[in-house]
NUROBA-97392 format. One line per field, with one value per residue: residue number from 1; residue in three letters; x, y, z of N, C-alpha, C, O, CB in turn. Coordinates in nm, 3 decimals. Atoms other than C-alpha are relative to their C-alpha. Glycine has a CB too. Layout:
nr <- [NUM, ...];
rest <- [ALA, ...];
n_px <- [X, ...];
n_py <- [Y, ...];
n_pz <- [Z, ...];
ca_px <- [X, ...];
ca_py <- [Y, ...];
ca_pz <- [Z, ...];
c_px <- [X, ...];
c_py <- [Y, ...];
c_pz <- [Z, ...];
o_px <- [X, ...];
o_py <- [Y, ...];
o_pz <- [Z, ...];
cb_px <- [X, ...];
cb_py <- [Y, ...];
cb_pz <- [Z, ...];
This chain:
nr <- [1, 2, 3, 4, 5, 6, 7, 8, 9, 10, 11, 12, 13, 14, 15, 16, 17, 18, 19, 20, 21, 22, 23, 24, 25, 26, 27, 28, 29, 30, 31, 32, 33, 34, 35, 36, 37, 38, 39, 40, 41, 42, 43, 44, 45, 46, 47, 48, 49, 50, 51, 52, 53, 54, 55, 56, 57, 58, 59, 60, 61, 62, 63, 64, 65, 66, 67, 68, 69, 70, 71, 72, 73, 74, 75, 76, 77, 78, 79, 80, 81, 82, 83, 84, 85, 86, 87, 88, 89, 90, 91, 92, 93, 94, 95, 96, 97, 98, 99, 100, 101, 102, 103, 104, 105, 106, 107, 108, 109, 110, 111, 112, 113, 114, 115, 116, 117, 118, 119, 120, 121, 122, 123, 124, 125, 126, 127, 128, 129, 130, 131, 132, 133, 134, 135, 136, 137, 138, 139, 140, 141, 142];
rest <- [MET, PRO, ALA, SER, THR, GLN, SER, ARG, CYS, SER, ALA, ALA, ILE, VAL, THR, THR, MET, ALA, LEU, VAL, ALA, CYS, CYS, ALA, GLY, ARG, ALA, GLY, ALA, THR, ASN, LEU, ASP, MET, ALA, ARG, LEU, PRO, VAL, VAL, VAL, PRO, ASN, LEU, CYS, ALA, SER, CYS, HIS, VAL, SER, ALA, ALA, PRO, VAL, ALA, GLY, ASN, SER, GLY, LEU, ASN, ALA, PHE, GLY, LEU, ASP, PHE, ARG, ALA, ASN, GLY, ARG, VAL, TRP, ASP, SER, ASP, LEU, ALA, ALA, LEU, ASP, SER, ASP, GLY, ASP, GLY, CYS, LEU, ASN, GLY, ILE, GLU, VAL, GLY, ASP, SER, ASP, GLY, ASP, GLY, ARG, ALA, ASP, GLY, ASN, VAL, THR, SER, GLN, ALA, GLY, ASN, PRO, GLY, VAL, ALA, GLY, ASP, CYS, GLY, SER, GLY, PRO, PRO, PHE, ASP, GLU, THR, THR, TRP, GLY, ALA, ILE, LYS, ALA, MET, PHE, ASP, GLY, ASP];
n_px <- [-0.017, -0.064, 0.089, 0.000, 0.077, 0.139, 0.045, 0.019, 0.116, 0.116, 0.015, 0.052, 0.140, 0.074, 0.002, 0.091, 0.137, 0.033, 0.027, 0.128, 0.104, 0.010, 0.061, 0.140, 0.068, 0.015, 0.102, 0.127, 0.032, 0.100, 0.132, 0.018, 0.023, 0.136, 0.093, -0.001, 0.089, 0.137, 0.059, -0.104, 0.063, -0.045, -0.139, -0.086, -0.144, -0.022, 0.018, -0.134, -0.104, 0.017, 0.049, 0.114, -0.046, -0.143, -0.082, -0.136, -0.071, 0.094, 0.100, -0.015, 0.113, 0.051, -0.007, 0.066, -0.083, -0.115, 0.050, 0.040, -0.125, -0.058, 0.086, -0.019, 0.092, 0.118, 0.110, 0.051, 0.056, -0.103, -0.008, 0.130, 0.008, -0.091, 0.036, -0.129, -0.021, 0.016, 0.111, 0.107, 0.083, -0.075, -0.016, 0.111, 0.117, -0.025, -0.004, 0.132, -0.005, -0.039, -0.068, -0.116, 0.016, -0.015, 0.129, 0.056, 0.110, 0.135, 0.016, -0.107, -0.057, -0.109, -0.068, 0.057, -0.106, -0.127, -0.074, -0.135, 0.004, 0.057, 0.112, 0.092, 0.079, 0.131, 0.104, -0.025, 0.088, 0.106, -0.002, -0.130, -0.081, -0.058, 0.100, 0.060, -0.043, 0.080, 0.135, -0.009, -0.020, 0.128, 0.081, -0.078, 0.055, 0.130];
n_py <- [-0.125, 0.024, -0.014, -0.137, -0.082, 0.040, -0.057, -0.144, -0.014, 0.030, -0.112, -0.114, 0.027, -0.013, -0.143, -0.065, 0.039, -0.069, -0.140, -0.005, 0.023, -0.121, -0.105, 0.035, -0.025, -0.145, -0.045, 0.046, -0.068, -0.101, 0.061, 0.027, -0.128, -0.046, 0.081, -0.051, -0.116, 0.047, -0.037, -0.046, -0.040, 0.026, -0.043, 0.118, -0.025, -0.144, -0.039, -0.010, -0.027, -0.117, 0.052, 0.091, 0.133, 0.005, 0.112, -0.010, -0.117, -0.111, 0.032, -0.096, -0.013, -0.134, -0.035, 0.104, 0.120, -0.019, 0.012, 0.140, 0.075, -0.042, 0.055, 0.145, 0.057, 0.037, -0.097, -0.007, -0.130, -0.104, -0.037, -0.057, -0.135, -0.090, -0.056, 0.020, -0.086, -0.140, -0.064, -0.031, 0.119, 0.104, 0.125, 0.090, -0.044, 0.027, 0.145, 0.056, 0.061, -0.120, 0.025, 0.086, 0.132, 0.104, 0.028, -0.115, -0.068, 0.018, 0.063, -0.049, 0.101, -0.061, -0.110, -0.132, -0.076, 0.071, -0.049, -0.039, -0.106, -0.123, -0.056, 0.105, 0.037, 0.047, -0.099, -0.053, 0.054, -0.090, 0.003, -0.028, 0.122, 0.046, 0.066, 0.115, 0.123, 0.018, 0.037, 0.137, 0.090, 0.019, 0.098, 0.120, 0.116, 0.039];
n_pz <- [-0.071, -0.129, -0.115, -0.051, 0.094, -0.017, -0.127, 0.022, 0.087, -0.084, -0.093, 0.077, 0.030, -0.126, -0.033, 0.094, -0.036, -0.125, 0.035, 0.071, -0.100, -0.083, 0.081, 0.022, -0.126, -0.016, 0.094, -0.051, -0.125, 0.026, -0.017, -0.142, -0.065, 0.033, -0.079, -0.137, -0.005, 0.005, 0.129, 0.093, 0.126, 0.135, 0.018, 0.006, -0.021, -0.015, -0.140, -0.060, 0.101, 0.086, 0.128, -0.015, 0.041, -0.031, 0.044, -0.052, 0.049, 0.006, -0.101, -0.109, -0.092, -0.027, -0.142, -0.079, 0.010, -0.090, -0.138, -0.019, -0.020, -0.129, -0.105, -0.002, 0.098, -0.078, -0.005, -0.137, -0.037, 0.015, 0.141, 0.036, -0.057, 0.072, 0.130, 0.066, 0.117, -0.039, 0.069, -0.093, -0.022, -0.070, 0.075, -0.029, 0.076, 0.142, 0.022, -0.029, -0.133, -0.074, -0.128, 0.022, -0.063, 0.100, 0.063, 0.069, -0.069, 0.053, 0.131, 0.087, 0.089, 0.077, -0.067, 0.026, 0.065, -0.001, -0.116, 0.038, 0.100, -0.055, 0.075, 0.042, -0.118, 0.042, -0.028, -0.133, -0.103, -0.045, -0.146, -0.061, 0.012, -0.127, -0.084, 0.067, -0.064, -0.121, 0.043, 0.052, -0.113, -0.069, 0.071, 0.028, -0.071, 0.056];
ca_px <- [7.738, 7.972, 7.806, 7.916, 7.766, 7.448, 7.425, 7.470, 7.209, 6.965, 7.031, 6.966, 6.638, 6.524, 6.619, 6.433, 6.123, 6.135, 6.154, 5.862, 5.659, 5.737, 5.643, 5.322, 5.230, 5.286, 5.070, 4.792, 4.808, 4.593, 4.294, 4.347, 4.366, 4.045, 3.874, 3.966, 3.752, 3.377, 3.285, 3.514, 3.269, 3.296, 3.655, 3.811, 4.191, 4.161, 4.057, 4.426, 4.618, 4.675, 4.587, 4.255, 4.445, 4.779, 5.048, 5.403, 5.606, 5.290, 5.118, 5.176, 4.953, 4.726, 4.683, 4.437, 4.655, 4.952, 4.744, 4.603, 4.956, 5.080, 4.787, 4.917, 4.682, 4.392, 4.056, 3.949, 3.800, 4.132, 4.149, 3.776, 3.820, 4.090, 4.042, 4.334, 4.281, 4.199, 3.870, 3.659, 3.500, 3.614, 3.745, 3.468, 3.197, 3.359, 3.414, 3.064, 3.161, 3.158, 3.271, 3.528, 3.378, 3.427, 3.058, 2.895, 2.655, 2.287, 2.209, 2.535, 2.655, 2.893, 3.145, 3.010, 3.342, 3.703, 3.896, 4.219, 4.107, 4.053, 3.722, 3.553, 3.309, 3.017, 2.693, 2.826, 2.677, 2.340, 2.441, 2.722, 2.994, 3.124, 2.792, 2.698, 2.903, 2.710, 2.376, 2.482, 2.590, 2.239, 2.095, 2.372, 2.194, 1.871];
ca_py <- [-2.860, -2.845, -2.871, -2.519, -2.364, -2.562, -2.443, -2.078, -2.120, -2.277, -1.998, -1.736, -1.903, -1.924, -1.558, -1.448, -1.644, -1.492, -1.141, -1.209, -1.345, -1.038, -0.801, -0.987, -0.967, -0.591, -0.544, -0.748, -0.543, -0.278, -0.513, -0.617, -0.253, -0.168, -0.451, -0.275, 0.028, -0.009, 0.165, 0.207, 0.271, 0.478, 0.586, 0.239, 0.276, 0.657, 0.660, 0.617, 0.664, 0.968, 0.751, 0.570, 0.278, 0.252, 0.032, -0.042, 0.275, 0.491, 0.413, 0.728, 0.783, 1.083, 1.254, 0.992, 0.707, 0.851, 0.883, 0.530, 0.392, 0.596, 0.454, 0.101, 0.040, 0.025, 0.200, 0.318, 0.612, 0.800, 0.794, 0.868, 1.182, 1.326, 1.550, 1.412, 1.624, 1.944, 2.007, 2.049, 1.702, 1.440, 1.115, 0.921, 1.129, 1.096, 0.720, 0.660, 0.544, 0.858, 0.696, 0.460, 0.142, -0.045, -0.050, 0.179, 0.437, 0.349, 0.272, 0.414, 0.217, 0.467, 0.722, 1.076, 1.214, 1.118, 1.138, 1.198, 1.473, 1.827, 1.978, 1.643, 1.636, 1.513, 1.683, 1.740, 1.624, 1.771, 1.739, 1.821, 1.566, 1.552, 1.431, 1.167, 0.899, 0.955, 0.937, 0.619, 0.463, 0.513, 0.281, 0.020, -0.208, -0.217];
ca_pz <- [-5.593, -5.290, -4.948, -4.843, -5.158, -5.110, -4.747, -4.854, -5.126, -4.879, -4.629, -4.898, -4.993, -4.630, -4.571, -4.884, -4.783, -4.435, -4.581, -4.813, -4.522, -4.311, -4.592, -4.662, -4.295, -4.293, -4.602, -4.444, -4.126, -4.291, -4.310, -3.949, -3.845, -4.031, -3.844, -3.518, -3.609, -3.551, -3.880, -4.184, -4.469, -4.688, -4.622, -4.580, -4.624, -4.645, -4.279, -4.190, -4.517, -4.736, -5.037, -5.078, -5.233, -5.049, -5.194, -5.087, -5.120, -5.124, -4.798, -4.592, -4.291, -4.242, -3.902, -3.774, -3.899, -3.710, -3.391, -3.437, -3.471, -3.171, -2.970, -3.028, -3.323, -3.079, -3.110, -2.764, -2.575, -2.580, -2.960, -2.991, -2.777, -3.005, -3.306, -3.506, -3.816, -3.624, -3.803, -3.489, -3.509, -3.261, -3.408, -3.237, -3.403, -3.745, -3.707, -3.567, -3.216, -3.004, -2.678, -2.830, -2.685, -3.012, -3.104, -3.358, -3.214, -3.258, -3.619, -3.757, -4.058, -4.218, -4.100, -4.066, -4.189, -4.233, -3.903, -4.095, -4.334, -4.202, -4.305, -4.364, -4.072, -4.277, -4.184, -3.834, -3.508, -3.403, -3.037, -2.799, -2.880, -2.523, -2.377, -2.636, -2.464, -2.139, -2.321, -2.501, -2.171, -2.024, -2.289, -2.304, -2.056, -2.256];
c_px <- [0.063, -0.098, -0.006, -0.080, -0.148, -0.058, -0.027, -0.124, -0.129, -0.026, -0.057, -0.148, -0.086, -0.012, -0.098, -0.145, -0.045, -0.033, -0.134, -0.114, -0.020, -0.070, -0.147, -0.081, -0.024, -0.110, -0.138, -0.043, -0.107, -0.141, -0.028, -0.028, -0.140, -0.103, -0.007, -0.089, -0.144, -0.070, 0.112, -0.056, -0.038, 0.150, 0.100, 0.146, 0.028, -0.030, 0.135, 0.108, -0.031, -0.052, -0.115, 0.036, 0.150, 0.066, 0.139, 0.071, -0.089, -0.111, 0.012, -0.127, -0.044, 0.003, -0.064, 0.081, 0.121, -0.043, -0.040, 0.124, 0.063, -0.079, 0.009, -0.092, -0.125, -0.101, -0.056, -0.051, 0.101, 0.008, -0.131, -0.012, 0.092, -0.066, 0.129, 0.027, -0.025, -0.115, -0.119, -0.094, 0.086, 0.006, -0.119, -0.127, 0.018, -0.002, -0.136, -0.006, 0.049, 0.074, 0.116, -0.011, 0.010, -0.128, -0.053, -0.116, -0.133, -0.006, 0.107, 0.058, 0.111, 0.058, -0.065, 0.099, 0.125, 0.084, 0.142, 0.007, -0.070, -0.111, -0.099, -0.074, -0.133, -0.101, 0.020, -0.101, -0.107, -0.007, 0.139, 0.080, 0.046, -0.102, -0.059, 0.039, -0.082, -0.142, -0.002, 0.011, -0.130, -0.083, 0.073, -0.058, -0.130, 0.012];
c_py <- [-0.032, 0.029, 0.144, 0.094, -0.030, 0.059, 0.149, 0.026, -0.024, 0.114, 0.122, -0.018, 0.018, 0.147, 0.074, -0.032, 0.069, 0.147, 0.015, -0.019, 0.122, 0.111, -0.028, 0.024, 0.148, 0.052, -0.040, 0.070, 0.106, -0.056, -0.032, 0.129, 0.053, -0.077, 0.048, 0.123, -0.048, 0.028, 0.050, 0.048, 0.147, 0.022, -0.115, 0.037, 0.148, 0.049, 0.025, 0.045, 0.125, -0.040, -0.096, -0.143, -0.011, -0.126, 0.020, 0.118, 0.123, -0.023, 0.092, 0.012, 0.146, 0.024, -0.106, -0.128, 0.007, -0.014, -0.144, -0.085, 0.034, -0.056, -0.153, -0.074, -0.055, 0.113, -0.004, 0.141, 0.113, 0.049, 0.065, 0.145, 0.101, 0.056, -0.002, 0.099, 0.148, 0.073, 0.032, -0.116, -0.107, -0.127, -0.093, 0.035, -0.034, -0.149, -0.064, -0.076, 0.107, -0.027, -0.098, -0.137, -0.115, -0.039, 0.127, 0.058, -0.029, -0.077, 0.045, -0.115, 0.057, 0.117, 0.132, 0.088, -0.084, 0.055, 0.045, 0.112, 0.122, 0.051, -0.103, -0.052, -0.061, 0.109, 0.062, -0.052, 0.100, 0.009, 0.034, -0.129, -0.055, -0.072, -0.125, -0.132, -0.030, -0.041, -0.144, -0.100, -0.028, -0.111, -0.130, -0.125, -0.050, -0.092];
c_pz <- [0.136, 0.115, 0.051, -0.091, 0.014, 0.129, -0.015, -0.085, 0.080, 0.098, -0.070, -0.031, 0.125, 0.038, -0.090, 0.033, 0.127, -0.026, -0.070, 0.100, 0.089, -0.075, -0.023, 0.126, 0.023, -0.092, 0.050, 0.127, -0.021, 0.017, 0.146, 0.075, -0.030, 0.081, 0.145, 0.016, -0.014, -0.134, -0.091, -0.134, 0.011, -0.020, -0.012, 0.028, 0.025, 0.141, 0.066, -0.098, -0.080, -0.138, 0.027, -0.038, 0.025, -0.052, 0.058, -0.064, -0.010, 0.101, 0.121, 0.083, 0.011, 0.151, 0.089, -0.001, 0.091, 0.145, 0.032, 0.026, 0.135, 0.118, 0.004, -0.095, 0.068, -0.009, 0.141, 0.028, -0.012, -0.144, -0.046, 0.045, -0.068, -0.126, -0.082, -0.112, 0.029, -0.067, 0.090, 0.027, 0.067, -0.086, 0.019, -0.076, -0.147, -0.031, 0.025, 0.130, 0.095, 0.130, -0.012, 0.063, -0.100, -0.070, -0.066, 0.080, -0.069, -0.130, -0.099, -0.081, -0.087, 0.077, -0.038, -0.075, -0.001, 0.115, -0.032, -0.101, 0.059, -0.091, -0.048, 0.123, -0.039, 0.026, 0.136, 0.100, 0.042, 0.153, 0.048, 0.004, 0.135, 0.087, -0.063, 0.065, 0.125, -0.035, -0.049, 0.114, 0.075, -0.064, -0.029, 0.064, -0.059, -0.117];
o_px <- [0.014, -0.188, -0.113, -0.148, -0.232, -0.173, -0.128, -0.198, -0.226, -0.141, -0.141, -0.225, -0.192, -0.119, -0.175, -0.231, -0.160, -0.127, -0.209, -0.215, -0.134, -0.157, -0.230, -0.195, -0.129, -0.189, -0.233, -0.160, -0.184, -0.225, -0.141, -0.113, -0.206, -0.206, -0.102, -0.125, -0.172, -0.156, 0.188, 0.017, -0.090, 0.201, 0.204, 0.175, 0.121, -0.002, 0.147, 0.209, -0.146, -0.104, -0.111, -0.033, 0.229, 0.009, 0.172, 0.070, -0.039, -0.229, -0.007, -0.237, 0.038, 0.055, -0.009, 0.095, 0.158, 0.027, -0.015, 0.125, 0.109, -0.024, -0.075, -0.116, -0.176, -0.067, -0.098, -0.052, 0.064, 0.012, -0.130, -0.078, 0.085, -0.162, 0.195, 0.138, -0.009, -0.111, -0.223, -0.183, 0.193, -0.086, -0.167, -0.199, -0.074, -0.051, -0.167, -0.099, 0.167, 0.158, 0.184, 0.091, -0.004, -0.128, -0.044, -0.191, -0.145, 0.041, 0.086, 0.098, 0.179, -0.010, -0.102, 0.058, 0.124, 0.118, 0.210, 0.116, -0.190, -0.100, -0.197, -0.050, -0.212, -0.071, -0.044, -0.214, -0.076, -0.109, 0.234, 0.042, 0.058, -0.062, -0.128, -0.044, -0.116, -0.200, -0.092, -0.049, -0.147, -0.165, 0.016, -0.043, -0.174, -0.088];
o_py <- [-0.120, 0.112, 0.191, 0.184, 0.060, 0.102, 0.200, 0.120, 0.050, 0.152, 0.192, 0.077, 0.080, 0.191, 0.157, 0.057, 0.110, 0.201, 0.108, 0.051, 0.157, 0.178, 0.064, 0.069, 0.186, 0.137, 0.038, 0.062, 0.134, 0.008, -0.014, 0.132, 0.105, -0.020, 0.015, 0.160, -0.138, -0.049, 0.138, 0.106, 0.184, 0.000, -0.099, 0.089, 0.181, 0.164, 0.116, 0.102, 0.165, 0.044, -0.174, -0.237, -0.010, -0.235, 0.128, 0.132, 0.234, -0.020, 0.049, -0.007, 0.237, -0.060, -0.140, -0.194, -0.092, -0.078, -0.193, -0.169, -0.056, -0.072, -0.219, -0.193, -0.161, 0.230, -0.109, 0.226, 0.227, 0.169, 0.157, 0.226, 0.220, -0.001, 0.101, 0.150, 0.231, 0.195, 0.076, -0.104, -0.141, -0.157, -0.153, -0.054, -0.083, -0.190, -0.167, -0.154, 0.112, 0.054, -0.126, -0.199, -0.232, -0.124, 0.236, -0.016, -0.016, -0.190, 0.035, -0.218, -0.017, 0.180, 0.153, 0.179, -0.200, 0.173, 0.101, 0.149, 0.117, 0.049, -0.068, -0.164, -0.096, 0.227, 0.162, -0.083, 0.218, 0.050, 0.042, -0.224, -0.176, -0.143, -0.201, -0.223, -0.145, -0.127, -0.221, -0.207, -0.136, -0.174, -0.221, -0.234, -0.160, -0.133];
o_pz <- [0.206, 0.102, 0.088, -0.042, 0.008, 0.131, 0.034, -0.059, 0.066, 0.120, -0.014, -0.024, 0.119, 0.080, -0.043, 0.031, 0.138, 0.031, -0.040, 0.092, 0.121, -0.020, -0.018, 0.118, 0.074, -0.052, 0.036, 0.166, 0.071, 0.079, 0.192, 0.165, 0.060, 0.120, 0.216, 0.127, -0.094, -0.176, -0.050, -0.213, 0.116, -0.130, -0.076, 0.135, 0.099, 0.172, 0.148, -0.057, -0.095, -0.211, 0.123, 0.001, -0.069, -0.048, 0.106, -0.186, -0.028, 0.067, 0.235, 0.032, 0.009, 0.225, 0.194, 0.102, 0.154, 0.225, 0.142, 0.116, 0.205, 0.227, 0.064, -0.078, 0.033, 0.008, 0.189, -0.060, -0.042, -0.169, -0.128, -0.020, -0.040, -0.179, -0.097, -0.125, -0.060, -0.080, 0.041, 0.111, 0.017, -0.162, -0.076, -0.121, -0.213, -0.137, -0.034, 0.152, 0.129, 0.169, 0.087, 0.095, -0.062, -0.158, -0.008, 0.145, -0.191, -0.138, -0.220, -0.026, -0.158, 0.159, -0.154, -0.147, 0.039, 0.114, 0.054, -0.145, 0.087, -0.214, -0.114, 0.169, 0.050, 0.011, 0.169, 0.064, 0.059, 0.207, -0.030, 0.073, 0.151, 0.179, 0.005, 0.074, 0.151, 0.031, -0.015, 0.109, 0.131, 0.003, -0.090, 0.009, -0.027, -0.174];
cb_px <- [-0.136, 0.127, 0.045, 0.145, 0.047, -0.012, 0.105, 0.124, 0.009, 0.022, 0.135, 0.080, -0.017, 0.069, 0.140, 0.031, -0.009, 0.115, 0.112, -0.007, 0.034, 0.138, 0.073, -0.014, 0.079, 0.132, 0.026, 0.005, 0.124, 0.017, -0.010, 0.124, 0.105, -0.027, 0.040, 0.141, 0.035, -0.079, -0.112, 0.100, -0.125, -0.076, 0.040, -0.011, 0.080, -0.085, -0.078, 0.038, 0.014, 0.132, 0.113, -0.117, -0.033, 0.021, 0.005, 0.079, 0.060, -0.058, 0.014, 0.038, 0.036, -0.145, -0.066, -0.142, 0.046, 0.064, -0.120, -0.076, 0.100, 0.005, -0.145, -0.020, 0.068, 0.038, -0.112, 0.109, -0.053, 0.137, 0.032, -0.114, 0.031, 0.131, -0.061, 0.008, -0.088, 0.124, -0.047, -0.078, -0.061, -0.063, 0.129, -0.029, -0.024, 0.133, 0.106, -0.041, 0.093, -0.121, -0.100, 0.120, -0.134, 0.059, -0.103, -0.046, 0.025, -0.064, -0.137, 0.111, -0.108, -0.050, 0.150, -0.041, 0.024, 0.075, 0.005, 0.072, -0.071, 0.109, 0.051, 0.076, -0.022, -0.039, -0.138, -0.003, 0.081, -0.134, -0.044, -0.017, 0.119, 0.057, -0.110, 0.038, 0.147, -0.001, -0.050, 0.121, 0.104, -0.079, -0.049, 0.142, -0.019, -0.077];
cb_py <- [0.075, 0.085, -0.092, 0.052, -0.025, -0.153, -0.023, 0.061, -0.098, -0.131, 0.035, 0.017, -0.143, -0.080, 0.060, -0.044, -0.152, -0.012, 0.055, -0.108, -0.121, 0.046, 0.015, -0.146, -0.057, 0.071, -0.057, -0.145, 0.064, 0.057, -0.128, -0.069, 0.102, -0.018, -0.147, 0.034, 0.102, 0.063, 0.109, -0.112, -0.089, 0.087, 0.086, -0.068, -0.047, 0.076, -0.109, -0.132, -0.119, 0.077, -0.071, 0.048, -0.026, 0.011, -0.010, -0.132, -0.029, 0.016, -0.145, 0.136, -0.055, 0.017, 0.135, -0.026, -0.021, 0.139, 0.093, -0.052, 0.031, 0.152, 0.043, -0.052, -0.111, -0.031, -0.032, -0.040, -0.004, -0.053, -0.123, -0.083, -0.004, -0.073, 0.147, -0.139, -0.045, 0.073, -0.087, 0.114, -0.053, -0.031, -0.072, 0.000, 0.151, 0.060, -0.064, -0.090, -0.129, 0.080, -0.052, 0.066, -0.006, -0.118, -0.054, -0.039, 0.153, 0.132, 0.031, 0.069, -0.060, 0.045, 0.000, 0.068, 0.136, 0.015, -0.107, -0.117, -0.047, 0.108, 0.075, -0.115, 0.121, -0.130, -0.063, 0.152, -0.044, -0.046, -0.137, 0.061, 0.026, 0.118, 0.096, -0.001, 0.007, 0.130, 0.096, -0.014, 0.058, 0.131, 0.059, 0.019, 0.034, 0.120];
cb_pz <- [0.015, 0.015, 0.112, 0.014, -0.146, 0.000, 0.109, -0.067, -0.120, 0.077, 0.064, -0.131, -0.055, 0.112, -0.013, -0.143, 0.016, 0.101, -0.088, -0.110, 0.086, 0.045, -0.134, -0.045, 0.114, -0.028, -0.140, 0.023, 0.060, -0.141, -0.084, 0.059, -0.044, -0.151, -0.005, 0.042, -0.112, 0.110, 0.017, -0.024, -0.032, -0.095, 0.114, -0.136, -0.121, -0.100, 0.078, 0.058, -0.093, -0.014, -0.080, -0.084, -0.151, 0.150, -0.157, -0.025, -0.133, -0.144, 0.044, -0.055, 0.138, -0.056, 0.024, -0.053, -0.143, -0.023, 0.023, -0.124, -0.114, 0.008, -0.022, 0.139, -0.080, 0.149, -0.107, 0.101, 0.142, 0.045, -0.087, 0.060, 0.147, -0.036, 0.011, -0.054, -0.112, -0.028, -0.112, -0.051, -0.134, 0.137, 0.043, 0.146, 0.019, -0.042, 0.092, -0.111, 0.003, 0.029, 0.101, 0.051, 0.071, 0.061, 0.103, -0.142, 0.004, -0.019, -0.057, 0.084, -0.087, -0.139, -0.034, 0.131, 0.070, -0.136, 0.104, -0.054, -0.129, 0.017, -0.117, -0.072, 0.089, 0.073, -0.010, -0.001, 0.121, -0.055, 0.054, 0.143, -0.087, 0.076, 0.032, -0.145, 0.035, 0.083, -0.111, -0.095, 0.096, 0.002, -0.127, 0.047, 0.143, -0.041];
């Protein structure tokens, strides 16, 4: 095989491998993003995606997923204070971290609702959502 053909073939292989590596990194980003949320059970991928089992070509984002991406893929107090899906429940309440500090509220082990699906507030909060962060902060030092 001539050297120029071999060089082009090698370049094509390297380019293909780089593309595969990039695509694999993007697919794995979902697991990294889920790890950024304090509670993801039971919604898992459906917290951000329109499909509960997103795959390449079918991984559209729901309202919360779009806000999460627009927020730099960071869970914080700004994202917790939004109602991405417009159902009257703040993202923080639905996710289980009302003040967005990255720690689940109290004994919360599962999301109360889906922050990306309107009308899925779970049982709803038995308290005023806007004051829960202040109450939680009073006990953070204990």
